[in-house]
MOPAC internal coordinates of N, CA, C and O (Angstrom, degrees):
PM7 1SCF
backbone

  N    0.0000 0     0.00 0     0.00 0    0    0    0
  C    1.3692 1     0.00 0     0.00 0    1    0    0
  C    1.5259 1   109.61 1     0.00 0    2    1    0
  O    1.2310 1   119.97 1   -48.72 1    3    2    1
  N    1.3157 1   117.67 1   131.28 1    3    2    1
  C    1.4314 1   122.63 1  -175.58 1    5    3    2
  C    1.5129 1   113.08 1   -72.45 1    6    5    3
  O    1.2310 1   119.39 1   -20.27 1    7    6    5
  N    1.2833 1   118.77 1   159.73 1    7    6    5
  C    1.4136 1   122.87 1   177.45 1    9    7    6
  C    1.5338 1   114.57 1   -60.87 1   10    9    7
  O    1.2310 1   121.47 1   140.28 1   11   10    9
  N    1.3453 1   114.80 1   -39.72 1   11   10    9
  C    1.4417 1   119.91 1   178.48 1   13   11   10
  C    1.5044 1   112.56 1   -61.95 1   14   13   11
  O    1.2310 1   120.26 1   143.95 1   15   14   13
  N    1.3341 1   117.11 1   -36.05 1   15   14   13
  C    1.4362 1   120.21 1   173.64 1   17   15   14
  C    1.4922 1   113.51 1   -64.97 1   18   17   15
  O    1.2310 1   121.49 1   137.39 1   19   18   17
  N    1.3381 1   114.75 1   -42.61 1   19   18   17
  C    1.4277 1   124.00 1  -179.60 1   21   19   18
  C    1.5685 1   109.69 1   -61.12 1   22   21   19
  O    1.2310 1   120.90 1   132.24 1   23   22   21
  N    1.3405 1   115.89 1   -47.76 1   23   22   21
  C    1.4367 1   122.08 1   177.60 1   25   23   22
  C    1.4710 1   109.95 1   -60.68 1   26   25   23
  O    1.2310 1   119.85 1   136.63 1   27   26   25
  N    1.3850 1   117.90 1   -43.37 1   27   26   25
  C    1.4254 1   119.35 1   178.48 1   29   27   26
  C    1.5002 1   116.71 1   -60.69 1   30   29   27
  O    1.2310 1   120.71 1   143.14 1   31   30   29
  N    1.3069 1   116.26 1   -36.86 1   31   30   29
  C    1.4864 1   125.23 1  -178.76 1   33   31   30
  C    1.5923 1   105.21 1   -71.78 1   34   33   31
  O    1.2310 1   119.90 1   140.12 1   35   34   33
  N    1.3113 1   117.79 1   -39.88 1   35   34   33
  C    1.4416 1   123.78 1  -179.50 1   37   35   34
  C    1.5312 1   108.17 1   -60.55 1   38   37   35
  O    1.2310 1   122.33 1   132.24 1   39   38   37
  N    1.3695 1   113.15 1   -47.76 1   39   38   37
  C    1.4538 1   118.93 1  -176.64 1   41   39   38
  C    1.5769 1   109.97 1   -67.23 1   42   41   39
  O    1.2310 1   120.22 1   142.35 1   43   42   41
  N    1.2894 1   117.19 1   -37.65 1   43   42   41
  C    1.4475 1   121.92 1   175.83 1   45   43   42
  C    1.5927 1   110.60 1   -59.79 1   46   45   43
  O    1.2310 1   121.98 1   141.54 1   47   46   45
  N    1.3556 1   113.82 1   -38.46 1   47   46   45
  C    1.4675 1   115.90 1   180.00 1   49   47   46
  C    1.4983 1   111.36 1   -72.38 1   50   49   47
  O    1.2310 1   118.77 1   165.14 1   51   50   49
  N    1.3316 1   119.95 1   -14.86 1   51   50   49
  C    1.4182 1   119.21 1  -178.26 1   53   51   50
  C    1.5137 1   112.45 1  -105.98 1   54   53   51
  O    1.2310 1   118.77 1  -173.82 1   55   54   53
  N    1.3742 1   119.95 1     6.18 1   55   54   53
  C    1.4080 1   128.31 1  -177.42 1   57   55   54
  C    1.5090 1   111.01 1   -53.76 1   58   57   55
  O    1.2310 1   118.74 1   125.39 1   59   58   57
  N    1.2718 1   120.00 1   -54.61 1   59   58   57
  C    1.4801 1   124.57 1   178.18 1   61   59   58
  C    1.4520 1   112.16 1   -60.25 1   62   61   59
  O    1.2310 1   118.65 1   142.73 1   63   62   61
  N    1.3282 1   120.19 1   -37.27 1   63   62   61
  C    1.5119 1   121.43 1   175.94 1   65   63   62
  C    1.4189 1   110.42 1   -63.22 1   66   65   63
  O    1.2310 1   117.41 1   137.92 1   67   66   65
  N    1.4320 1   122.54 1   -42.08 1   67   66   65
  C    1.4198 1   123.85 1   178.28 1   69   67   66
  C    1.4915 1   110.84 1   -59.46 1   70   69   67
  O    1.2310 1   121.27 1   134.20 1   71   70   69
  N    1.3093 1   115.18 1   -45.80 1   71   70   69
  C    1.5004 1   118.06 1  -178.83 1   73   71   70
  C    1.5511 1   113.63 1   -61.29 1   74   73   71
  O    1.2310 1   122.16 1   134.92 1   75   74   73
  N    1.4037 1   113.47 1   -45.08 1   75   74   73
  C    1.4766 1   117.59 1   176.62 1   77   75   74
  C    1.4807 1   114.63 1   -63.00 1   78   77   75
  O    1.2310 1   117.37 1   139.86 1   79   78   77
  N    1.3386 1   122.62 1   -40.14 1   79   78   77
  C    1.4252 1   125.51 1   178.62 1   81   79   78
  C    1.4758 1   111.02 1   -67.38 1   82   81   79
  O    1.2310 1   120.46 1   138.78 1   83   82   81
  N    1.3639 1   116.72 1   -41.22 1   83   82   81
  C    1.4842 1   119.32 1   179.30 1   85   83   82
  C    1.5167 1   107.09 1   -62.07 1   86   85   83
  O    1.2310 1   120.55 1   129.05 1   87   86   85
  N    1.2478 1   116.55 1   -50.95 1   87   86   85
  C    1.5262 1   116.61 1  -176.59 1   89   87   86
  C    1.4945 1   109.81 1   -64.09 1   90   89   87
  O    1.2310 1   117.13 1   141.89 1   91   90   89
  N    1.3063 1   123.06 1   -38.11 1   91   90   89
  C    1.4143 1   124.50 1   177.67 1   93   91   90
  C    1.4694 1   118.93 1   -70.00 1   94   93   91
  O    1.2310 1   119.45 1   146.64 1   95   94   93
  N    1.2885 1   118.65 1   -33.36 1   95   94   93
  C    1.5039 1   120.33 1  -173.19 1   97   95   94
  C    1.4877 1   116.37 1  -112.88 1   98   97   95
  O    1.2310 1   120.97 1  -175.06 1   99   98   97
  N    1.3290 1   115.75 1     4.94 1   99   98   97
  C    1.5237 1   116.08 1   179.32 1  101   99   98
  C    1.5275 1   107.14 1   -67.56 1  102  101   99
  O    1.2310 1   124.53 1   -38.04 1  103  102  101
  N    1.3662 1   108.92 1   141.96 1  103  102  101
  C    1.4061 1   118.91 1  -174.92 1  105  103  102
  C    1.5780 1   108.90 1  -130.81 1  106  105  103
  O    1.2310 1   119.53 1   -89.32 1  107  106  105
  N    1.2720 1   118.49 1    90.68 1  107  106  105
  C    1.5001 1   121.36 1  -176.00 1  109  107  106
  C    1.5481 1   106.05 1  -113.02 1  110  109  107
  O    1.2310 1   121.83 1   -54.34 1  111  110  109
  N    1.3966 1   114.09 1   125.66 1  111  110  109
  C    1.4231 1   117.77 1   175.32 1  113  111  110
  C    1.5156 1   112.11 1   -70.66 1  114  113  111
  O    1.2310 1   119.98 1   -38.53 1  115  114  113
  N    1.2356 1   117.65 1   141.47 1  115  114  113
  C    1.4659 1   122.62 1  -176.09 1  117  115  114
  C    1.5451 1   110.89 1   -70.71 1  118  117  115
  O    1.2310 1   118.11 1   156.19 1  119  118  117
  N    1.3077 1   121.22 1   -23.81 1  119  118  117
  C    1.4413 1   125.08 1  -174.33 1  121  119  118
  C    1.5515 1   110.67 1   -76.90 1  122  121  119
  O    1.2310 1   117.78 1   170.54 1  123  122  121
  N    1.2941 1   121.83 1    -9.46 1  123  122  121
  C    1.4604 1   123.77 1   178.61 1  125  123  122
  C    1.5329 1   108.05 1   -84.88 1  126  125  123
  O    1.2310 1   122.47 1   -50.72 1  127  126  125
  N    1.3099 1   112.87 1   129.28 1  127  126  125
  C    1.4416 1   119.25 1  -179.61 1  129  127  126
  C    1.5379 1   109.38 1   -93.24 1  130  129  127
  O    1.2310 1   119.84 1   -78.05 1  131  130  129
  N    1.2755 1   117.91 1   101.95 1  131  130  129
  C    1.5036 1   121.98 1  -177.52 1  133  131  130
  C    1.4471 1   112.74 1   -78.23 1  134  133  131
  O    1.2310 1   118.82 1   159.55 1  135  134  133
  N    1.3745 1   119.86 1   -20.45 1  135  134  133
  C    1.4244 1   122.20 1   176.89 1  137  135  134
  C    1.4566 1   118.49 1   -89.41 1  138  137  135
  O    1.2310 1   121.30 1   174.11 1  139  138  137
  N    1.3247 1   115.12 1    -5.89 1  139  138  137
  C    1.4513 1   122.28 1   178.56 1  141  139  138
  C    1.5255 1   115.03 1   -66.96 1  142  141  139
  O    1.2310 1   119.97 1   -30.07 1  143  142  141
  N    1.3332 1   117.67 1   149.93 1  143  142  141
  C    1.3777 1   120.47 1   176.63 1  145  143  142
  C    1.5002 1   115.98 1   -73.30 1  146  145  143
  O    1.2310 1   121.13 1   161.62 1  147  146  145
  N    1.3143 1   115.44 1   -18.38 1  147  146  145
  C    1.4864 1   120.73 1  -178.91 1  149  147  146
  C    1.5179 1   103.81 1  -130.36 1  150  149  147
  O    1.2310 1   122.82 1   -61.14 1  151  150  149
  N    1.3594 1   112.21 1   118.86 1  151  150  149
  C    1.4520 1   122.18 1   174.15 1  153  151  150
  C    1.4962 1   108.73 1  -121.19 1  154  153  151
  O    1.2310 1   119.79 1   -65.78 1  155  154  153
  N    1.3980 1   118.01 1   114.22 1  155  154  153
  C    1.4124 1   119.48 1  -171.75 1  157  155  154
  C    1.5819 1   112.40 1   -66.12 1  158  157  155
  O    1.2310 1   120.95 1   -36.22 1  159  158  157
  N    1.2674 1   115.78 1   143.78 1  159  158  157
  C    1.4242 1   120.56 1   179.16 1  161  159  158
  C    1.5421 1   116.33 1   -63.02 1  162  161  159
  O    1.2310 1   118.83 1   148.09 1  163  162  161
  N    1.2828 1   119.84 1   -31.91 1  163  162  161
  C    1.4879 1   116.81 1   173.38 1  165  163  162
  C    1.5709 1   112.59 1   -63.22 1  166  165  163
  O    1.2310 1   120.37 1   147.28 1  167  166  165
  N    1.3075 1   116.91 1   -32.72 1  167  166  165
  C    1.4417 1   119.56 1   178.65 1  169  167  166
  C    1.5184 1   107.51 1   -71.56 1  170  169  167
  O    1.2310 1   117.61 1   140.03 1  171  170  169
  N    1.3339 1   122.16 1   -39.97 1  171  170  169
  C    1.3954 1   125.29 1   179.36 1  173  171  170
  C    1.4561 1   111.55 1   -61.98 1  174  173  171
  O    1.2310 1   119.88 1   134.75 1  175  174  173
  N    1.3788 1   117.84 1   -45.25 1  175  174  173
  C    1.4016 1   124.65 1  -175.97 1  177  175  174
  C    1.5604 1   109.66 1   -67.88 1  178  177  175
  O    1.2310 1   119.69 1   142.50 1  179  178  177
  N    1.3659 1   118.19 1   -37.50 1  179  178  177
  C    1.4107 1   123.24 1   176.25 1  181  179  178
  C    1.5333 1   110.99 1   -61.60 1  182  181  179
  O    1.2310 1   122.60 1   134.52 1  183  182  181
  N    1.3475 1   112.62 1   -45.48 1  183  182  181
  C    1.4724 1   119.99 1  -179.26 1  185  183  182
  C    1.5235 1   110.27 1   -63.74 1  186  185  183
  O    1.2310 1   121.36 1   139.62 1  187  186  185
  N    1.3396 1   115.01 1   -40.38 1  187  186  185
  C    1.5426 1   118.60 1   179.61 1  189  187  186
  C    1.4692 1   111.12 1   -68.94 1  190  189  187
  O    1.2310 1   119.11 1   143.82 1  191  190  189
  N    1.3287 1   119.31 1   -36.18 1  191  190  189
  C    1.5091 1   120.76 1   177.26 1  193  191  190
  C    1.4341 1   111.71 1   -70.56 1  194  193  191
  O    1.2310 1   118.03 1   149.34 1  195  194  193
  N    1.2831 1   121.36 1   -30.66 1  195  194  193
  C    1.4919 1   122.01 1   177.35 1  197  195  194
  C    1.5310 1   112.40 1   -73.82 1  198  197  195
  O    1.2310 1   121.99 1   153.04 1  199  198  197
  N    1.3545 1   113.80 1   -26.96 1  199  198  197
  C    1.4831 1   119.39 1  -176.75 1  201  199  198
  C    1.5618 1   112.84 1  -123.58 1  202  201  199
  O    1.2310 1   122.39 1  -136.19 1  203  202  201
  N    1.3393 1   113.03 1    43.81 1  203  202  201
  C    1.4152 1   116.91 1  -178.03 1  205  203  202
  C    1.4511 1   114.32 1   -66.43 1  206  205  203
  O    1.2310 1   118.75 1   134.58 1  207  206  205
  N    1.2849 1   119.99 1   -45.42 1  207  206  205
  C    1.5004 1   124.83 1   177.57 1  209  207  206
  C    1.5157 1   109.57 1   -61.13 1  210  209  207
  O    1.2310 1   118.63 1   145.66 1  211  210  209
  N    1.3482 1   120.21 1   -34.34 1  211  210  209
  C    1.4691 1   124.76 1   176.79 1  213  211  210
  C    1.4890 1   110.42 1   -66.82 1  214  213  211
  O    1.2310 1   120.86 1   142.22 1  215  214  213
  N    1.3599 1   115.97 1   -37.78 1  215  214  213
  C    1.3917 1   118.26 1   176.90 1  217  215  214
  C    1.5410 1   116.74 1   -62.98 1  218  217  215
  O    1.2310 1   123.08 1   144.97 1  219  218  217
  N    1.3824 1   111.70 1   -35.03 1  219  218  217
  C    1.4230 1   117.60 1   175.32 1  221  219  218
  C    1.5101 1   111.61 1   -68.79 1  222  221  219
  O    1.2310 1   119.65 1   143.67 1  223  222  221
  N    1.3689 1   118.27 1   -36.33 1  223  222  221
  C    1.3991 1   124.54 1   174.50 1  225  223  222
  C    1.5573 1   113.17 1   -62.84 1  226  225  223
  O    1.2310 1   122.54 1   139.78 1  227  226  225
  N    1.3422 1   112.73 1   -40.22 1  227  226  225
  C    1.5302 1   116.86 1   177.46 1  229  227  226
  C    1.5191 1   109.93 1   -66.93 1  230  229  227
  O    1.2310 1   119.42 1   143.32 1  231  230  229
  N    1.2778 1   118.72 1   -36.68 1  231  230  229
  C    1.5051 1   123.38 1   177.29 1  233  231  230
  C    1.5499 1   109.89 1   -64.77 1  234  233  231
  O    1.2310 1   121.75 1   136.97 1  235  234  233
  N    1.3384 1   114.25 1   -43.03 1  235  234  233
  C    1.4843 1   119.51 1   177.66 1  237  235  234
  C    1.5299 1   110.20 1   -66.20 1  238  237  235
  O    1.2310 1   121.69 1   141.22 1  239  238  237
  N    1.3009 1   114.37 1   -38.78 1  239  238  237
  C    1.5057 1   118.15 1   178.84 1  241  239  238
  C    1.5532 1   111.95 1   -65.99 1  242  241  239
  O    1.2310 1   121.12 1   143.98 1  243  242  241
  N    1.3354 1   115.47 1   -36.02 1  243  242  241
  C    1.4186 1   118.42 1   176.29 1  245  243  242
  C    1.5554 1   110.62 1   -70.19 1  246  245  243
  O    1.2310 1   120.35 1   141.75 1  247  246  245
  N    1.3419 1   116.93 1   -38.25 1  247  246  245
  C    1.4382 1   121.20 1   177.68 1  249  247  246
  C    1.4913 1   112.21 1   -60.37 1  250  249  247
  O    1.2310 1   121.90 1   140.07 1  251  250  249
  N    1.3927 1   113.97 1   -39.93 1  251  250  249
  C    1.4943 1   118.63 1  -178.44 1  253  251  250
  C    1.5702 1   108.93 1   -72.66 1  254  253  251
  O    1.2310 1   120.58 1   151.45 1  255  254  253
  N    1.3075 1   116.50 1   -28.55 1  255  254  253
  C    1.4669 1   116.79 1   173.84 1  257  255  254
  C    1.5298 1   115.51 1   -68.80 1  258  257  255
  O    1.2310 1   123.20 1   144.92 1  259  258  257
  N    1.3890 1   111.48 1   -35.08 1  259  258  257
  C    1.4241 1   117.86 1   172.17 1  261  259  258
  C    1.5012 1   110.52 1   -61.69 1  262  261  259
  O    1.2310 1   118.29 1   133.59 1  263  262  261
  N    1.3172 1   120.86 1   -46.41 1  263  262  261
  C    1.4307 1   125.86 1  -177.64 1  265  263  262
  C    1.4715 1   110.96 1   -65.61 1  266  265  263
  O    1.2310 1   119.48 1   146.68 1  267  266  265
  N    1.3649 1   118.59 1   -33.32 1  267  266  265
  C    1.4018 1   123.75 1   175.18 1  269  267  266
  C    1.5059 1   112.81 1   -64.12 1  270  269  267
  O    1.2310 1   120.88 1   136.34 1  271  270  269
  N    1.2866 1   115.92 1   -43.66 1  271  270  269
  C    1.5095 1   117.80 1   177.95 1  273  271  270
  C    1.5238 1   111.29 1   -65.41 1  274  273  271
  O    1.2310 1   121.78 1   140.44 1  275  274  273
  N    1.3396 1   114.20 1   -39.56 1  275  274  273
  C    1.4655 1   118.42 1   176.68 1  277  275  274
  C    1.5335 1   114.78 1   -59.66 1  278  277  275
  O    1.2310 1   123.32 1   135.62 1  279  278  277
  N    1.3922 1   111.25 1   -44.38 1  279  278  277
  C    1.5028 1   116.02 1   179.97 1  281  279  278
  C    1.4918 1   112.10 1   -70.85 1  282  281  279
  O    1.2310 1   117.95 1   147.94 1  283  282  281
  N    1.3312 1   121.50 1   -32.06 1  283  282  281
  C    1.4190 1   122.85 1   174.93 1  285  283  282
  C    1.4782 1   108.71 1   -66.24 1  286  285  283
  O    1.2310 1   117.96 1   139.02 1  287  286  285
  N    1.3023 1   121.50 1   -40.98 1  287  286  285
  C    1.4934 1   121.55 1   178.88 1  289  287  286
  C    1.5088 1   109.25 1   -65.27 1  290  289  287
  O    1.2310 1   118.52 1   143.40 1  291  290  289
  N    1.3083 1   120.43 1   -36.60 1  291  290  289
  C    1.4697 1   124.86 1  -178.88 1  293  291  290
  C    1.5489 1   107.64 1   -66.99 1  294  293  291
  O    1.2310 1   120.52 1   134.00 1  295  294  293
  N    1.3123 1   116.62 1   -46.00 1  295  294  293
  C    1.4962 1   122.42 1  -179.25 1  297  295  294
  C    1.4908 1   110.30 1   -66.04 1  298  297  295
  O    1.2310 1   120.34 1   141.15 1  299  298  297
  N    1.2820 1   116.96 1   -38.85 1  299  298  297
  C    1.5338 1   120.34 1  -176.53 1  301  299  298
  C    1.6082 1   108.97 1   -66.93 1  302  301  299
  O    1.2310 1   120.57 1   151.30 1  303  302  301
  N    1.2300 1   116.51 1   -28.70 1  303  302  301
  C    1.5051 1   122.33 1   179.40 1  305  303  302
  C    1.5246 1   114.12 1   -83.49 1  306  305  303
  O    1.2310 1   120.38 1   168.21 1  307  306  305
  N    1.3656 1   116.88 1   -11.79 1  307  306  305
  C    1.4218 1   120.05 1  -178.41 1  309  307  306
  C    1.5541 1   112.94 1   -66.86 1  310  309  307
  O    1.2310 1   121.11 1   -39.85 1  311  310  309
  N    1.3138 1   115.49 1   140.15 1  311  310  309
  C    1.4564 1   120.67 1  -176.05 1  313  311  310
  C    1.4571 1   112.39 1  -102.53 1  314  313  311
  O    1.2310 1   119.45 1   168.74 1  315  314  313
  N    1.3990 1   118.65 1   -11.26 1  315  314  313
  C    1.4124 1   121.58 1   178.96 1  317  315  314
  C    1.5506 1   110.34 1   -78.00 1  318  317  315
  O    1.2310 1   123.52 1   -33.10 1  319  318  317
  N    1.2113 1   110.86 1   146.90 1  319  318  317
  C    1.5348 1   118.24 1   178.46 1  321  319  318
  C    1.5223 1   107.57 1   -82.98 1  322  321  319
  O    1.2310 1   121.82 1     8.39 1  323  322  321
  N    1.3474 1   114.13 1  -171.61 1  323  322  321
  C    1.4834 1   116.67 1   174.15 1  325  323  322
  C    1.4782 1   108.40 1   -72.13 1  326  325  323
  O    1.2310 1   123.91 1   -29.99 1  327  326  325
  N    1.3796 1   110.11 1   150.01 1  327  326  325
  C    1.4436 1   121.29 1   178.85 1  329  327  326
  C    1.4945 1   109.35 1  -104.87 1  330  329  327
  O    1.2310 1   121.01 1   -48.10 1  331  330  329
  N    1.3480 1   115.68 1   131.90 1  331  330  329
  C    1.5083 1   122.58 1   178.47 1  333  331  330
  C    1.5205 1   108.38 1   -88.57 1  334  333  331
  O    1.2310 1   120.22 1   -52.26 1  335  334  333
  N    1.3731 1   117.18 1   127.74 1  335  334  333
  C    1.4353 1   120.28 1   173.40 1  337  335  334
  C    1.4314 1   110.83 1   -97.16 1  338  337  335
  O    1.2310 1   119.19 1   -56.61 1  339  338  337
  N    1.3587 1   119.14 1   123.39 1  339  338  337
  C    1.3983 1   119.95 1  -175.87 1  341  339  338
  C    1.5017 1   114.91 1   -81.09 1  342  341  339
  O    1.2310 1   119.60 1   130.20 1  343  342  341
  N    1.3670 1   118.37 1   -49.80 1  343  342  341
  C    1.4886 1   124.25 1  -176.13 1  345  343  342
  C    1.5201 1   107.78 1  -131.92 1  346  345  343
  O    1.2310 1   122.53 1   -33.76 1  347  346  345
  N    1.2854 1   112.77 1   146.24 1  347  346  345
  C    1.4554 1   122.95 1   178.78 1  349  347  346
  C    1.5331 1   106.47 1  -131.36 1  350  349  347
  O    1.2310 1   121.81 1   -53.29 1  351  350  349
  N    1.2489 1   114.13 1   126.71 1  351  350  349
  C    1.5310 1   121.84 1  -172.61 1  353  351  350
  C    1.5591 1   106.87 1  -129.45 1  354  353  351
  O    1.2310 1   120.78 1   -50.71 1  355  354  353
  N    1.3078 1   116.11 1   129.29 1  355  354  353
  C    1.5183 1   119.31 1   179.48 1  357  355  354
  C    1.4968 1   106.31 1   -89.71 1  358  357  355
  O    1.2310 1   119.90 1   -60.92 1  359  358  357
  N    1.3571 1   117.80 1   119.08 1  359  358  357
  C    1.4492 1   120.52 1  -178.84 1  361  359  358
  C    1.5299 1   112.12 1   -89.14 1  362  361  359
  O    1.2310 1   120.61 1   140.85 1  363  362  361
  N    1.3314 1   116.44 1   -39.15 1  363  362  361
  C    1.4866 1   117.80 1  -177.11 1  365  363  362
  C    1.5409 1   109.17 1  -158.14 1  366  365  363
  O    1.2310 1   121.31 1     3.21 1  367  366  365
  N    1.2909 1   115.10 1  -176.79 1  367  366  365
  C    1.4416 1   117.71 1  -175.82 1  369  367  366
  C    1.4991 1   112.55 1  -111.51 1  370  369  367
  O    1.2310 1   119.86 1  -148.16 1  371  370  369
  N    1.2825 1   117.88 1    31.84 1  371  370  369
  C    1.4443 1   120.68 1   179.92 1  373  371  370
  C    1.5057 1   111.45 1   -64.92 1  374  373  371
  O    1.2310 1   120.90 1   145.83 1  375  374  373
  N    1.3091 1   115.88 1   -34.17 1  375  374  373
  C    1.5289 1   116.74 1   179.78 1  377  375  374
  C    1.5237 1   110.83 1   -63.39 1  378  377  375
  O    1.2310 1   120.73 1   146.91 1  379  378  377
  N    1.3459 1   116.20 1   -33.09 1  379  378  377
  C    1.4730 1   115.13 1   178.87 1  381  379  378
  C    1.5395 1   111.51 1   -73.14 1  382  381  379
  O    1.2310 1   120.54 1   146.32 1  383  382  381
  N    1.2593 1   116.58 1   -33.68 1  383  382  381
  C    1.5253 1   118.29 1   176.45 1  385  383  382
  C    1.5568 1   110.42 1   -67.04 1  386  385  383
  O    1.2310 1   120.36 1   141.85 1  387  386  385
  N    1.3296 1   116.91 1   -38.15 1  387  386  385
  C    1.4216 1   119.53 1   175.74 1  389  387  386
  C    1.5343 1   113.05 1   -62.85 1  390  389  387
  O    1.2310 1   122.52 1   135.07 1  391  390  389
  N    1.3741 1   112.78 1   -44.93 1  391  390  389
  C    1.4579 1   119.41 1  -177.70 1  393  391  390
  C    1.5432 1   110.68 1   -62.73 1  394  393  391
  O    1.2310 1   121.18 1   136.50 1  395  394  393
  N    1.3740 1   115.36 1   -43.50 1  395  394  393
  C    1.4710 1   118.60 1  -179.28 1  397  395  394
  C    1.4985 1   108.43 1   -65.39 1  398  397  395
  O    1.2310 1   118.84 1   136.57 1  399  398  397
  N    1.2950 1   119.82 1   -43.43 1  399  398  397
  C    1.4749 1   119.57 1  -179.50 1  401  399  398
  C    1.5173 1   110.80 1   -65.92 1  402  401  399
  O    1.2310 1   119.55 1   142.08 1  403  402  401
  N    1.2759 1   118.46 1   -37.92 1  403  402  401
  C    1.4886 1   123.43 1   179.24 1  405  403  402
  C    1.5272 1   109.48 1   -62.58 1  406  405  403
  O    1.2310 1   119.09 1   130.89 1  407  406  405
  N    1.3989 1   119.34 1   -49.11 1  407  406  405
  C    1.4266 1   122.23 1  -176.58 1  409  407  406
  C    1.5903 1   108.66 1   -65.91 1  410  409  407
  O    1.2310 1   119.78 1   134.36 1  411  410  409
  N    1.2386 1   118.02 1   -45.64 1  411  410  409
  C    1.4901 1   122.03 1  -178.14 1  413  411  410
  C    1.5499 1   111.62 1   -63.41 1  414  413  411
  O    1.2310 1   120.35 1   143.17 1  415  414  413
  N    1.2631 1   116.94 1   -36.83 1  415  414  413
  C    1.5165 1   119.21 1   179.90 1  417  415  414
  C    1.4844 1   108.06 1   -70.55 1  418  417  415
  O    1.2310 1   117.73 1   131.11 1  419  418  417
  N    1.3163 1   121.93 1   -48.89 1  419  418  417
  C    1.4259 1   119.57 1  -174.76 1  421  419  418
  C    1.5371 1   113.09 1   -74.94 1  422  421  419
  O    1.2310 1   120.89 1   153.78 1  423  422  421
  N    1.3303 1   115.91 1   -26.22 1  423  422  421
  C    1.4397 1   120.31 1   172.78 1  425  423  422
  C    1.5423 1   109.91 1   -65.56 1  426  425  423
  O    1.2310 1   119.32 1   141.85 1  427  426  425
  N    1.3398 1   118.89 1   -38.15 1  427  426  425
  C    1.3686 1   121.18 1   176.59 1  429  427  426
  C    1.5286 1   113.05 1   -68.51 1  430  429  427
  O    1.2310 1   120.07 1   138.40 1  431  430  429
  N    1.3342 1   117.47 1   -41.60 1  431  430  429
  C    1.4164 1   121.18 1   175.45 1  433  431  430
  C    1.5551 1   113.77 1   -58.45 1  434  433  431
  O    1.2310 1   122.23 1   138.80 1  435  434  433
  N    1.3505 1   113.34 1   -41.20 1  435  434  433
  C    1.4447 1   117.20 1  -174.39 1  437  435  434
  C    1.5240 1   108.48 1   -74.86 1  438  437  435
  O    1.2310 1   118.13 1   134.73 1  439  438  437
  N    1.2893 1   121.17 1   -45.27 1  439  438  437
  C    1.4385 1   124.32 1  -173.37 1  441  439  438
  C    1.5574 1   114.50 1  -101.39 1  442  441  439
  O    1.2310 1   118.86 1   175.76 1  443  442  441
  N    1.3397 1   119.77 1    -4.24 1  443  442  441
  C    1.3971 1   122.42 1  -177.98 1  445  443  442
  C    1.4751 1   116.64 1   -80.88 1  446  445  443
  O    1.2310 1   120.10 1   180.00 1  447  446  445

């Protein structure tokens, strides 16, 4: 599997986190008229500077949406049918360690 595919799958796994952080941390001043035909550039730059990290999250969310469409097109072209898994055996608890590290890291980023 190529690195680009791995990065795409990782971004897809973070898609819900991006949405939650964007909704939680967005800081829009009420005095800005978003429906106006003329929005001054100083106001836009001030808004972008206040929400710079959120803009990065929006870009990453967009990238994950692009990867999603690519993966859907790849899956739709697949000729293999469903695969039946006979047995499943748990070898170790590495997945739990990864999950705990993952949750603690992003909890710190959001609330830190």
